[in-house]
C-alpha angles and dihedrals in degrees: 000000000000122000123180120221125199105253120173106307094334142056119261115213116222116195113207122196118255092243092060116105098221127199114188110206115208136150116266108266108282124218114251120217106241094210110028092180092055090046092054091048091050092049091054092048095043106038129172115250095349144072120270110283097251091053091041091054096046112117095012118131099203142010136203121197119195120213129182121251130249093285091074123064093219113165093235092156090067099056115017097080094046090047093051094044092053091050092049091046087056090058105264108139112247091230089058094060119095128188106206122198107224097218098161102196093332122113118273120268111236143163116356090358092057090049089053092049094049093041096195126083091199089062092047091052100044109041138033114269113196139167128237115238111201095191095058104094094185091058091064136075117227110229096175126244133311116259096224104051105002096246111172108239120209119153134185110282093222091063098037093052097043116108091221119037122192128174119197129191155127121280109220136132115293121197096230110008094053095232134015125233128047115056091002090070088060097042119053090001097073100011129123116258095258091058091048094045090052090052089049095050121116093247087069101034096048092056109114087223093058095087139114120289093012126111099156111103090348106152093211092051092048091052092047092053091050092048092052090050089052090051097049131216114020130161130197143205110210129194136187121196133195128235091279088050094249119147111267101163139010134173140160135208146086106001100242100039095042092048092050090053089053091047090052089055096044096044093068091058104035097055112071121185121216129186097232149014125257136221091203120048127170121195143156137222087244096258126258129030098016098046097053090105136028087233090068093037091067089073089070091060094065104048096066094053093101092068101038115119123208113291091012126166118224114198116196128193117202130154096215090190091168094049130234100336135249124356088247090057092046089053091052091051091050091052089052092052091052096048139059105260093236091051089048091054093045089055091051093052089058094057126094091195120035115224111259111283091356090118092074089058088054090050089053090053089056090055093045091053087059103041150000104267122213122183130204110193148128093255117136120241098265091052092045090059090052093056092073091214133096114276122209136194099207127037093194092058093043091055092049091049092048092050090050093048091048096043085221123110093201113116126178117205119194106187097181094052116194094014093070123060112196122196136177111258113255 
């Protein structure tokens, strides 16, 4: 049996032995909007919890539109131009509209990469496109601290001071915030590093409620809601895409209500129930753009946890064409390799602010507590050592070896990686 996994910009064939009992885990088939342009126009005219965009924008002097960075395959090309044209038609000067890339603590998107993210040359020519820089304190407005957990709240000045604020994004499972999009594009998307490092601290990440597909009682979600209330009026355009990255859902409106409506739609497809657990699971980091670095690849190690049996092997395919990730992440991985994992976690729990990118190392530890992790990638030898997991040169052989170790021919394959969250029924 041959199954293809998304791997970089191509498909990676995995050949499974005939005696394997294979379960392929995919989302139920999602509806595809036959006319995405008409769907976007309808969303802007029939918003949730707000006036139509043209009426909403009337009388405003400026606008700031947030978009996700290159790590998210958001279909910006479908909606940015219509959004901007509606705002201009309402009387906002074109030169007073900014599209702001919500990078969080990621690197800026520039040049050809920025063009790819925006996806529309008209947008690039007609409005300012700028990156958020989380380390620039002066570029943020201090809104105080949250009442519940004392999170320091500083947000990008360009968004805070805009008359009309719109966040755009993709609603999909997120390993700690429950779902991406909505308030998450604001915080941590355009937050100062201290806000982000608080979100990424172990006191948040180790909460049993801070998991994919869960918003109820999720501490990150609760802080995001409070931060948006502190900020004031924000609207959002939310999208959901299918496995081929075609538009399946789009809406617009007040940021919380519109996002919840998108989550309700996505939830029925992202959660997949299975009748049993598995000792051998194969997955991917969903291909480009998410699998460009090992840092992002780690997310795919957490979503299968609901179907891992005891002593399971989790085999992950990720291109990692850009290597391990940032220097800060590399430093965190090196600290892990030098310490006992429990001591590493204990140290994290004592910190108010996580070190930059250290949270992904903590996420990896969660996965390693649940399974033996094996990685197939293009990483060079020095980066492979820094992963702290087993690296393999052949997925087919790794699956056969895992089946033999387990004495169980059952193999689960999750081609779409972190975008599908399997669970055992009941």
